[in-house]
C-alpha positions in Angstrom: 0.0 0.0 0.0 1.5 3.3 -1.1 -1.0 5.8 0.2 0.1 9.4 -0.8 3.5 8.2 -1.9 4.8 6.7 -5.1 7.9 5.4 -3.4 7.5 2.4 -1.2 9.6 1.6 1.8 11.3 -1.2 -0.1 12.2 1.1 -3.0 13.5 3.7 -0.5 15.7 1.2 1.2 17.2 0.0 -2.1 17.9 3.5 -3.2 19.6 4.7 0.1 21.6 1.5 0.3 23.1 2.4 -3.1 23.5 6.1 -2.3 25.0 5.9 1.2 28.2 4.6 2.8 27.8 1.4 4.7 28.0 3.2 8.1 25.4 5.7 7.1 23.1 3.0 5.7 23.4 1.0 9.0 22.4 4.2 10.9 19.5 4.7 8.5 18.2 1.1 9.1 18.6 1.6 12.8 16.6 4.8 12.7 13.9 3.0 10.7 13.7 0.2 13.3 13.5 2.6 16.2 10.9 4.8 14.4 8.7 1.8 13.7 8.9 0.8 17.3 8.0 4.2 18.6 5.2 4.6 16.0 3.6 1.4 17.4 4.1 2.6 20.9 2.6 6.0 20.4 -0.1 5.2 17.8 1.5 6.7 14.7 1.7 5.2 11.2 4.5 2.6 11.0 4.6 2.9 7.3 5.0 6.7 7.3 7.6 6.4 10.1 9.6 3.8 8.1 9.5 5.9 4.9 10.6 9.1 6.7 13.3 7.3 8.6 14.7 5.6 5.4 14.9 8.9 3.6 15.9 11.2 6.5 19.7 11.1 5.6 19.4 10.4 1.9 21.2 13.7 1.1 23.6 13.5 4.0 26.7 12.5 2.0 26.1 14.8 -0.9 28.8 17.5 -1.3 28.0 20.9 0.3 27.9 22.6 -3.1 25.3 20.1 -4.4 23.2 20.6 -1.3 23.4 24.4 -1.8 22.4 23.9 -5.5 19.3 21.9 -4.5 18.3 24.6 -2.0 18.7 27.4 -4.6 17.0 25.5 -7.4 14.0 24.8 -5.1 14.0 28.1 -3.3 10.2 28.2 -2.8 10.2 24.8 -1.1 13.5 25.4 0.7 12.4 28.7 2.2 15.2 30.3 4.2 17.1 27.0 4.6 20.2 28.4 2.8 20.7 30.8 5.7 20.6 27.9 8.2 23.8 26.3 9.5 25.1 23.9 6.7 24.9 20.8 9.0 21.1 21.0 8.8 20.9 21.4 5.0 20.8 17.7 4.3 17.4 17.3 6.0 15.8 20.1 3.9 17.5 18.7 0.8 16.3 15.2 1.4 12.7 16.5 1.8 13.0 18.5 -1.4 14.4 15.4 -3.3 11.6 13.2 -1.8 9.0 15.6 -3.1 10.5 16.6 -6.5 12.2 13.3 -7.6 11.0 10.4 -5.5 7.3 10.8 -5.6 6.7 11.4 -1.9 3.6 13.6 -1.6 2.7 13.0 2.0 3.2 16.4 3.8 3.7 14.7 7.2 6.5 12.5 5.9 8.2 15.4 4.1 8.0 17.6 7.2 9.4 14.9 9.4 12.4 14.4 7.0 12.9 18.1 6.8 13.1 18.8 10.5 14.8 15.7 11.7 18.0 17.6 12.8 16.4 20.8 14.0 13.0 20.0 15.3 10.5 22.8 14.8 7.7 24.5 16.8 4.5 22.6 16.6 6.1 19.3 15.9 3.7 16.5 14.9 3.9 13.0 16.4 5.8 11.8 13.3 8.2 14.7 13.5 9.0 13.8 17.2 9.4 10.1 16.4 11.9 10.7 13.5 13.8 13.4 15.4 14.1 11.1 18.5 14.8 7.9 16.5 17.7 9.7 14.8 19.2 10.6 18.2 18.8 7.2 19.9 19.4 4.7 17.1 21.1 1.5 18.1 24.7 2.6 17.1 24.6 5.9 19.1 26.8 5.8 22.2 27.1 9.3 23.6 26.8 9.7 27.4 23.1 10.8 27.5 21.7 8.2 25.0 20.6 5.7 27.6 18.6 8.3 29.4 16.9 9.4 26.1 16.2 5.8 25.2 14.5 5.2 28.6 12.5 8.4 28.3 11.5 7.5 24.7 9.6 4.5 26.0 7.9 6.5 28.8 6.9 9.8 27.4 7.4 11.1 23.8 7.1 14.8 24.6 9.5 14.7 27.6 12.0 12.7 25.6 11.9 15.1 22.6 12.2 18.2 24.9 15.2 16.6 26.7 16.8 15.6 23.4 16.4 19.2 22.1 17.8 20.6 25.3 20.9 18.3 25.0 21.3 19.4 21.4 21.4 23.1 22.3 23.7 22.4 25.2 26.2 20.4 23.1 26.3 23.0 20.3 26.8 25.8 22.8 29.6 23.9 24.5 31.3 23.3 21.1 30.8 26.9 20.0 28.6 25.7 17.0 25.9 27.8 15.4 22.5 26.8 16.6 19.7 27.0 14.1 17.1 29.4 15.5 14.4 26.9 14.7 15.9 24.5 17.2 15.7 27.1 20.0 12.0 27.7 19.1 11.3 24.0 19.0 12.9 23.6 22.5 10.8 26.5 23.9 7.7 25.0 22.3 8.3 21.5 23.7 9.2 22.7 27.1 6.0 24.7 27.2 4.0 21.6 26.2 5.7 19.5 28.9 5.4 22.0 31.7 1.7 22.7 30.9 0.7 19.1 31.7 
């Protein structure tokens, strides 16, 4: 069943296996497995979660110049992405390619691919699942990952808010540029969690 998408999960998996390094493909499959698990736990579409996860890093290994070209050629879809820190370009580019070349029409899937590194204010359940699955996939081994894995099975919103907070703290500690959308996503998620 393809739903709103011309690309099936099987086709997506074959395509990214060819396009990505072995290490990046392993990560992608791990993200898919985690996303499907969280989708089942939180009542989201497993098929949408699998497709978004398989495509989330499809543009990750493209040269920076090629990513910039994709953003410029698709300026209307890309919005202001060119002015974002380059490490987040691959998510926007993967969403653009999914929409313009791979026949993915499902807005929810495209948005989840697009914001998987930054989050965004008003994240959908699928956005949260893909963002979190990317951070806690099986091969990840940073100090806070076990805490995030535990939280991911208890409360999706708390896990995403905590993951966003860690992201901001890590980038600040390393002196890296933080995409303003990430700060807005963190504020939004913390508001949601504290309002409960």
